[in-house]
Structure formats: C-alpha cells, structure tokens
N, C-alpha and C positions, 0 to 999 in steps of 0.2 A: 287582487292587485292587477293592474293593467300589464299586458305583455311588455310594453315599453319599459315600465318601471322594474319589472323582473329582470329584463336584460341589462338595464343600467346597474342594478344592484349586483348582479353576477360579474359585471365588468370591474366594479369597484372593490369587490371583496378579493383580497389576495389569495392566490392559489397555494397549493401545498409547497413547502420548501423543498428544493432539490438538493438535499444534503442528508448525510447520515451523521448522527451525533456520536462522538466517542470521547473517552477520557484522554486528555493530553498526556502523552508519554515523552519524557526526555530521553536522550541517548542512553543514559544508564538504566532507565526503566525498560526501554526496548531490549537492551542487552540482558538484563536480569530475567526477562520473560522468555528470551530466545533459547531454543535448544541448540541452534546453529546460527552463525553469522558468516555470510560468504560474499566475496567479491567475485563476479564472473560475468559471462556473456550469455545472453538469451539465444538458445539454439533454435527453439521452435515454440509456437503457440498454437494449440489445437482446441477448438471448441466442439462440444457435443451436447446432446440432450441427455437428461437423466432418463433412467429406464421407463418412468411413467410418462415421459414426454412433456411434462409441465414446466421444467426449468432447463436452463442451459448453464453449463460450467466450462471453464477453460483450464487446460493443462499447459503449464509453462515449464519447459525444460531449460535448465541453466547449466552451462559448463562452468565448473568451479575453478577459478584461477588462484584464489587465495582464501584460506580459512582463517577467520578471526576468532571463532569459537566453535567447539564441538568437533565431531568427526563425520561430516556428511557424505564423504566420498567425492569422486571426481565429477559427478553430475548429480543435480537435484531436480526433483519435480515439485512444482508448486501448483496447488489447485485453488481456483478462485471461482466464486459464483459469477454468472453473467458471461456474455460472449455473443458471437455471431455464428449462426448455423443457417446457411442458405439465405433466405429472405428474412429470417427472424433474428431480431436483436434483443438481447436482454441486458439492460444497464443496471448495475448495482452501485449506487452512489457511495463514494468513500473508499471503494476498492482500488488498489493500485492497478495501473495499466502498464503492460509490458509490450515492447516492440521487438520483432526479430532482429538479432544482431546488436541489440542494445547492451551497453555495459552497465552493470547494476551492482549495488550493495543492498543485500536483503537480510532482514532479521527474521528467522524462521522458527516456527513451532510445529509440533506434530498436528496433522489434520486428523480429526476423529475417524476411526474405522478405515484407515488408509495407510499406505506406505509413503505417501507424499507429505509435503509440508504445506502450511498456510503461512501468510505473512502476519507477523505480530503487529497489532495496533492498526490494522487496515492499511491505508496508504502511508501512514507515518513510518512504517517499517520497510519502505522501499525507496531507494534513491537511485537516480540516474547518475552514473559516474562519467564525468567529462574531463578530458585532459586538455589543459591550456599550455601551449608551448612556453617554456621557461618559467612556468609558475606551478606546474604539477597537476595532480588530479583533484577534482572537486566533487563533492556529493551534492546533488541538486534535488531538493524535495519537490513533489507535486502532490499537493493536498486538495486538489479539485474535488468538490462534492463532499468535503468532510468538515463538519463543524466541531471544533474541539471545546471541551469544557474542563474546568479545574476539577481535579479529583475530590477535593474537599467541599468547595462551595457549590459546585455544579454550574458556576457562572461561565459564560463564553470567554475564552482566552485565546491569545495568539499562539501559534505553533511554537514548540520548543526550538525548532530549526526552521527558519523562514527563507533563508537565502543560501546560495551556494556556499558550502563550507569546505575548506581544505581537508582532503581525505585523511592526511596524517594527523591533523588536529582533532578530527572526529574520532579516529582510532585511539589517540592518546586519552581523550576524554572518556571513552568507553572502557578501555583496558587498564588505565592507571588505577592504582589502589585509592580508595576513598580516604580523604584526610578529614579527621574530625577535630 
C-alpha cells in the first residue's frame, strides 16, 4: 500500500473509545452495595505512585457531615486509581473526580487490602452536592468517561440519574422501604 493510502486509512478508522463500561446502578443498587453512604466535604486530595512506580493513585479525605448508612467515623479516606504526580498524569476513565472543598455524597465500599474505601459503581457512586437558595440541596452526577450498560441485556442505557436531583428526594428513594 502506498504511504498516502495508509495515512488515509489510519485517519478514517476510529480510535479507541475514551470510556469505561460499567453496569448501570440505580440509587437502591448503589445503596445495597455500599458499606457506607456519607455526605461531606473534601478535605484533601493527594496523589502518589505505587511502590513499583508504574501506576498513580489518589487518596481523597472527606470530612463526614452526615451519615446515611454505616458507621464510617468523622472522616473517611477514598482511594482511586489515577492522578497527577509532578509532570505525570494518569487518567482512568469512569472514575469519579474530587476537588478540594467540594461538597459530596458518596456511596462507599471497602477497598481491598486497605483501611480506605472506594466508590461503588465508579463515577455513579459520587455526586457533587450543590445548595440552591430557597430550593435546597441537589445531588449532581458527573458520569464523564463512563458508558453504562443494562445489567441483563448488556445494551447501552442512559444513567439512572442524569440530572441534578433534590437531595431529600434521593435520600427518600434510597432509604424508604421497598414496596412490592
């Protein structure tokens, strides 16, 4: 093949998708899998390399303001793959992103071989909490980099929560007994 044709073919062939695929979890699914559910504020985010130097992970410390489930204590640590160390950046698609001083609602499960937690359902298990004057608090999802599929058919589906949702409504949905 001529070099021009090779270059043209490479330009026309789509590149790899920039998303992680995960099963869609609704609020009750997230809650059922969570060991703890907390509302709080991010105190710090610190990234470091793994001992072998090949990967980066980030530790997020959250001051707990309200516990919805479990007994996590006054502060929790969440561990996530990816982060920034010096000039090196490692991005893991579908992982939740945390900013210092951000108000959050997180669904947490135990991280393997650690005293820290990880977020249930990747980015599905983390919401930014925003207070709107005279309207209350809202849970805002950010599912960037996450492709969700139906648990049964494995077909792509819309997120269970796509738009800001009143926090009291989400809490009621999660904590109310299921009616059959």
